C-alpha positions in Angstrom: 35.9 -45.0 17.5 38.1 -42.0 17.4 37.8 -40.3 14.0 41.6 -40.3 13.8 41.4 -44.1 13.7 39.2 -44.1 10.5 40.2 -43.8 6.9 42.9 -41.3 5.9 40.2 -39.1 4.4 38.3 -39.1 7.7 41.5 -38.4 9.6 42.2 -35.4 7.3 38.7 -33.9 7.9 39.1 -34.4 11.7 42.6 -32.9 11.9 41.9 -29.9 9.7 38.9 -28.9 11.8 39.7 -25.8 13.7 43.3 -25.8 12.5 45.1 -22.6 11.2 45.3 -22.1 7.5 49.0 -22.9 7.5 48.4 -26.3 9.3 45.5 -27.1 7.0 47.6 -26.5 3.9 50.4 -28.7 5.3 47.9 -31.4 6.2 46.4 -31.3 2.7 50.0 -31.4 1.2 50.8 -34.5 3.3 47.5 -36.2 2.3 48.2 -35.5 -1.4 51.8 -36.9 -1.1 50.7 -40.0 0.8 48.1 -40.7 -1.9 50.7 -40.2 -4.6 52.9 -42.8 -2.9 50.1 -45.3 -2.7 49.4 -44.9 -6.4 53.0 -45.7 -7.0 52.8 -48.8 -4.9 55.1 -47.3 -2.2 54.1 -48.0 1.4 56.9 -46.1 3.1 55.1 -43.7 5.4 58.1 -42.6 7.4 58.3 -38.9 8.2 61.6 -38.5 6.2 60.2 -40.2 3.1 56.9 -38.2 3.1 58.8 -34.9 3.7 61.3 -35.7 0.9 58.7 -36.8 -1.7 56.3 -34.0 -0.8 58.6 -31.0 -1.1 56.9 -29.8 -4.2 53.5 -30.2 -2.6 54.4 -28.0 0.3 55.0 -30.7 2.9 56.9 -29.4 6.0 60.5 -30.7 6.6 60.9 -34.0 8.4 62.1 -32.3 11.6 59.0 -30.1 11.7 56.8 -33.2 11.3 58.7 -34.9 14.2 58.5 -31.9 16.5 55.8 -31.5 19.2 54.0 -29.1 16.9 53.8 -31.7 14.2 51.5 -34.1 16.1 48.7 -33.6 13.6 51.0 -34.3 10.7 52.2 -37.5 12.3 48.6 -38.5 13.0 47.6 -38.2 9.4 50.7 -40.1 8.2 49.9 -42.8 10.8 46.4 -43.0 9.4 47.8 -43.9 6.0 50.2 -46.4 7.5 47.5 -48.2 9.4 45.0 -48.1 6.5 47.4 -49.7 4.1 49.0 -52.1 6.6 46.8 -54.9 5.1 48.7 -54.5 1.8 52.0 -55.5 3.2 53.1 -58.9 2.0 52.8 -61.5 4.8 55.9 -63.5 5.9 53.6 -66.5 6.1 52.2 -66.1 2.6 51.3 -69.5 1.1 52.5 -70.8 -2.3 49.2 -69.8 -3.9 49.9 -66.1 -3.3 53.7 -66.0 -3.9 53.1 -65.0 -7.5 52.0 -61.6 -6.4 55.6 -60.6 -5.5 56.6 -61.2 -9.2 54.2 -58.4 -10.4 56.5 -55.7 -11.8 54.1 -52.8 -11.7 54.3 -51.6 -8.0 50.9 -50.0 -8.0 49.3 -53.1 -9.5 51.2 -55.2 -7.0 49.8 -53.1 -4.1 46.3 -53.4 -5.4 46.6 -57.2 -5.7 48.1 -57.4 -2.2 45.1 -55.6 -0.8 42.6 -57.8 -2.6 44.5 -60.9 -1.6 44.5 -59.9 2.1 40.8 -59.0 1.9 40.0 -62.4 0.3 41.9 -64.2 3.1 40.0 -62.2 5.7 36.7 -63.1 4.0 37.6 -66.8 4.0 38.5 -66.6 7.7 35.1 -65.1 8.5 33.3 -67.6 6.3 35.0 -70.5 8.2 33.9 -69.0 11.5 30.2 -68.5 10.6 29.6 -71.5 8.4 29.4 -74.9 10.3 31.8 -77.5 9.0 28.9 -79.7 7.8 27.1 -76.8 6.1 26.5 -77.3 2.4 26.8 -74.1 0.2 24.8 -74.5 -3.0 25.3 -72.6 -6.2 22.2 -72.0 -8.3 22.8 -73.4 -11.8 19.4 -72.7 -13.4 17.6 -75.8 -12.1 14.6 -75.3 -9.9 15.4 -75.9 -6.3 13.8 -75.4 -2.9 17.0 -74.1 -1.4 16.2 -71.0 0.6 19.9 -69.8 0.9 21.8 -68.1 3.6 21.2 -64.3 3.9 24.1 -61.9 3.8 24.6 -59.9 7.0 24.9 -56.1 6.8 28.7 -56.1 6.8 28.9 -58.8 4.0 26.4 -56.9 1.9 28.2 -53.6 2.3 31.5 -55.4 1.3 30.0 -56.6 -1.9 28.4 -53.2 -2.6 31.7 -51.5 -2.1 33.3 -53.6 -4.9 30.7 -52.0 -7.2 30.9 -48.5 -5.8 32.3 -45.3 -7.5 34.7 -45.0 -4.6 36.2 -48.4 -5.3 36.5 -47.7 -9.0 38.0 -44.3 -8.5 40.5 -45.5 -5.9 41.9 -48.2 -8.2 41.4 -46.3 -11.5 38.9 -48.8 -12.9 36.0 -48.8 -15.3 33.3 -51.2 -16.5 34.5 -53.4 -19.3 32.7 -55.8 -21.6 30.2 -58.3 -20.4 30.3 -57.3 -16.7 34.1 -57.2 -16.4 36.2 -54.5 -14.7 39.3 -53.2 -16.3 42.1 -50.7 -15.6 41.3 -47.4 -17.2 44.8 -46.7 -18.5 46.0 -50.1 -19.5 42.8 -52.0 -20.2 44.0 -54.9 -18.2 41.3 -57.1 -16.6 40.9 -56.4 -12.9 37.8 -58.5 -12.4 36.8 -61.1 -15.0 33.7 -61.2 -17.2 30.4 -61.5 -15.4 31.8 -60.3 -12.0 29.5 -57.3 -11.8 26.5 -59.4 -12.7 27.5 -62.0 -10.1 27.9 -59.3 -7.4 24.6 -57.7 -8.3 22.7 -61.0 -8.1 24.4 -62.0 -4.8 23.4 -58.7 -3.2 19.8 -59.0 -4.5 19.2 -62.7 -3.7 21.4 -63.6 -0.7 
């Protein structure tokens, strides 16, 4: 996979390698501006919007980004657009997810959109790998001979990511009471009580 097709951070590292100091500064300014937009819940990664919103950060003019010499700038912006494409509300969103559009805080709405999309993707994968007649049991403290299905590497990494410092930093989270996860600024519950305990046990035992 081309490094430009990875995360925005990987794209930044790839694009700044060997670039002049001026181009590096411009790339870092674009990266900072795009991150600020994401935190606000804004997914408009057009050249004109990033140029306008990033003036104070040192982002080049929109025309400079569109020019042939602005190819690296466009590549970095495209990396953000691709990375956060999952967060765009689906036209086919079912009634169980329609409430997300009613969230007033744009940053929180973006985060919930991302989690909702990831949940749906996980459900699709589960339907593909679990036979229709497969019974999934939940341990309730009663002794059982059930051996359980092991997590594959990707599934284990997905659960570990939800407990990682990167995930907490990205969404401005911290550990709350009794294994819950809350927003650092508002104290609102992001993951309910016992979520971290459940994730840890799932990683250890499945």
